[in-house]
C-alpha positions, 0 to 999 in steps of 0.5 A: 740847256745847251746842245751841239746839234746843228738843227733845232726843230720846232713843229708848232701846231695851232689847234683851234675851233670856233665857238660852235655852242648855241649861245642861248644854251651853251651846248653844241647842237648836233651837226649832221655833216659831221656824222657819224659824230655828234658835231665837228668838234667831236669828229676832229677831236677823234681824228686829231686832238685825241689821236695826237695825245695817244699817238701810235708808234708802229713797228716795221711789221705794222704792229703798235710798238708804243703809244706816246703823248705826241704833244711832248715833242710839239710846240702847240696852242689850243684856242680857248674856245676849243680848249673849253670844249675839250675840258668839258668833253674829254678831261683825259685828253686835256690832262695829256696836254698839261702833262706834255707841257710839264714834261717839256718844262722838265726836259727842256727847261721851258714848256711847249704850250703857248697862249692864243688871243681869246676868240681868234679875232684878227687882232690888228682890226680890233679897237684898242680896248678889244685888242687888250681884252682879247689878248689878256683873256687868252693869257688868263685862259692859258694860266687857268689851264696850264698853271703858269704864265704863258711865255708866247702867244699865237696871233690868229692867222699871225695877223700883226701890227705895231700896236699888236706887238706893243700890247703883247710887250705891255702884257709880258709876252716874250715871243710870238710866231710870224710868217716870212712875208710879214717881215720886210727888213732885218738888221744885224746887231750893233757893230761893237763900237765902244758904246755898243750903240752903232746900228747896222743898216736895214737889209730889205727882205721878202718871204724868199730872202728872209733867213728863218734860221734865227729868231729876231727881236722887235722893239717897243716904239715907246723907246723903253728898250723893251722887246719881243722875240719873233720866231718866223716859220719856214714858209716853204717847209710849212706849205710842203707839210700842209699842202704837199707830201712832206707830212705823209712819211717821217723820212720826207718830213725830216728831209724837208727839215734838213733842206730848210736848215741848209738854206740858212746862213746862220752860224751854229745851231739853226732854227727850223720852225714849221707851223701849221693848223694842228688839225693837219695832223690826223684830220686834214691829212689822214695818218699824218699824226703817225708821221708826226709821232714817228718823226719827232719821237724816233727818226729825229734822234737818229738823224741828229735833229734836236726836237725842241720848243721856242721857249727853250730855243730862245733861252739858248739863243736870245735874238740879237738881230732886229726885224721890221714889220711889213706895214701892209696896205695903209699901215694896218698890218699883215697876216700870213693867210692874206696876200693883201694885208688884212683884206680877207677879213674886211673886203673882197680882196681876192683871197678865196678857199675854193675859187668858185667861178663867179663868186665874190666876197663883197659881203665881208665889209657888210658883215664887219659893219653889222657886227661893229654896230652890235659891238659899239652899242653894247660898249656904250651901254656897258660903260654906263650900266656897268659904271653903276656897279663897278669902279672900273668897268673895263678893268672888270671886263679884263679881269672877268677873263680869269674866271669866265668859265668858272661857276657863277659863285666864283665869277661873283666873287671875282667881280665883287673885287671891282664892285661899288657899294651898289653891287654888294647892296643889290644882292642877287639882282645886282649880281645877276645884272653884273653877270649879264653885262659881262656875258654881253661883252663876252658875246661881242668878243666871240662874234669876231672869230676870224673864220667868219670871214675866211671862207667864201660865202656869208651863208656858209657855216662859219659866217653863220656861227658868228651871226648867231652869236651876234643875234644872241648879243642883241638879246642880251643887250635887250635883257640888260635894259637897252634897246638893241639896234636890230634894224640898223644891224639888219640894214648893214647885213642886207648889203652883203649878198650870198653867192647862192641866190637862194640863201639871200643876204646877210640879214636873211642869214641873221634871221635864220640863225636867230631862230636857234634862240632858246628862251625860258618858254622853250625850256619849260615846254621841253621839260614839261613834255619830257615829263609827260612822255618819259616820267622817269629821269632821262639821261639826256636833257631835252632843252639844255642850258636851263635848270627847270623845276615843274610843279603841277597836276597830271590829268589822263583823258578818256581819249588817251591824251595826257596833260600836265598843268602847273607852274615852272621855274626856269634858271638859265645856267650860265647867267643865272637869269630866272623866269617863273611862268605857268604852263600846260603841256599836252600829249595826244594820240598821233604824235601830237605834242604841244605846250602853252607857256605863259600864253605862248603856244609851242609845238614840238617843232618849235623846240629845235631838231635835237630836242624834237628828236629826243622827245619823239624817241622818248615817246616812241613806246606810246607811238607804236600803236599809231605807227601805221599813220604815215604822219606818225611814221614820218615823225619817228623817222625824222627823230631818228635822223635828228638823233641817230641811234648810235651804239656808242652809249647805253642810251644809243643802244637802247634807241637802236633797239627801240627803232628796230622794233618800230621798223618791225611794226611798219612791216606788219605781222602775219597776213598784213601787207605794208603799203609803199609809204610804210616800206619807204619809211622802213627802208630809211630807218634801216639805213639809219640803224646800220644794224650789224649783220648778226644782230638779232634785230636785223635777223628778225627784220630779214625774216619778216621781209623774206616772209613778205617776199615769199608771197611772190611778185614783190612791189618796187618798194619791197624790192628796194628794202630787200636790196638794202638788206642784201636780198637778190632784188631782181624780180626774176631772181626773187621769183626763182628763189621763192619757187626753189624754196617752195619745192 
């Protein structure tokens, strides 16, 4: 397509979340800090990912004029770990992404979606094998989701080096996006001499003098003449959108776009590329999704601005100017988000998020060294063990990316194409071992997610997540038949100290995250206890990640205890590993739930917060008679905190009603007077329930509290609960109200 419009506007959104799944279950645990949502993926999805898929265009009076697919006017990449989550939790939103790419292909001749390196690593810091696999798996993921080969690929943090670009060219990628500080020289095309080969001199540039109004090309160093296009985002514009006010109003955004275009000396149509985290649009900046949709779907046309994507722009304007990469310290490469080359992901370079006084990031080096030890041990073992099953172990790893999220039979068929006779002859055990080895490699790729180093402390959420994956990788290495280098890893991590003294070292964080481990014994204990407290099929799984089959006998004891004893078969879903074991599960009065699985004793506290909460709430009807026992009350309230009784699902509504009943039990009936502990737990439970004012359950609670207040001289605990309900909590006021009511 051709266009006479003077400005070609490309707004690129980089959408990404780290792998938040517990690697032992492949399910995202509840993250309380994301409340009222289950986890941060769910919260950001509601505020940004889905919000942009169904973007609102408002009329002048504030009413919704239309709902559009915001991605139809956006260049975008969704990191594979995020795209996988969206596909599993919101297929409708995922379909909107595919539809947006298809619409742009039809309208512009090129799709707006681009790929991303698989696990969001800093690619120049990967070893050569991982560099190829991370990029190739990102391309595989893109093809699986969008049904076409990716033309472009987003490099995490735009981290780049000559080897990185050369690998992209080798893999057939046509373009990538860089920041202006990553280019240190440009040169015009040859001067038109007879053979067309007379090169122009290089011009030195920096982030303030580079003209971003055109794309550039970079040549493969092997002399083959192969190139890749480099689109360079406008730094000032992108910063104004991310950190300034340009994303608050469509007019402000497009004013900044025009200012960017006017600063370019390019003749003809000028490229204006704005790049930012996609989460900016609605999550980091509330209502910015509305700014984006109105600017790109309505206001840009009014201003004569051509909203396009990079594939379409490059087809119209193939780059002729050449760019030279800034080498970075020791020539290892650069990234847009680190002023020190790639220091942010390996050293205490000075880059911080919050700049907390006295804090340092000297832990970054030990964190990388610890993970490198895991990677190298896994690579050595993989090459030897996989070599017995595959003719080309590393080729099999590269190919596994095309099926990594498919069901086990599909993965087995794909791996069979690489197999030696031993793989076919080995039957299920050989296929399971092959899956185990490839999942070990997947774990070592995932643990290099760049956000683990980006923030300020090794005990922070992001570093903790990658350490959890590292602990899982060591478990897989042991399961596959090798002795994991756990001691050496802990020694390396112990050199990385948290800035919060109480958090300890990286080794301490590693040990804490390893406690998230879910074994077949945990799965069997959870399933057996669930069968005891909730014999009917349950909507939620107590211990996700496993399929558990129980066979046994149920015994009722005169004391009220119930016991289930028998044999269990637990299959880990993702890998297919199977464990068979005996078990005894027991539920006693007072909220005592415990199991013995293969000789290992497990209480409900050993099963993790979410599983514990689900079990206690499932057992709630049987716990009500013992609720005046403070220990049982605390157990129930803790379960409600771990599994909030939201009203978004039928199960949530049922939980809310059950817990409201429990609250009434705590308040007692008739002439009984609840103690301070019971009233305190009732107050906490009331806050968790968040009952609407007109809800029958709330009204019943109010009436019981009023009955208690009506006796006069309420305790401090009762006044606190009354205040939460909206009663006048001052003692004199309450007494006056009581006297008035009595008269």
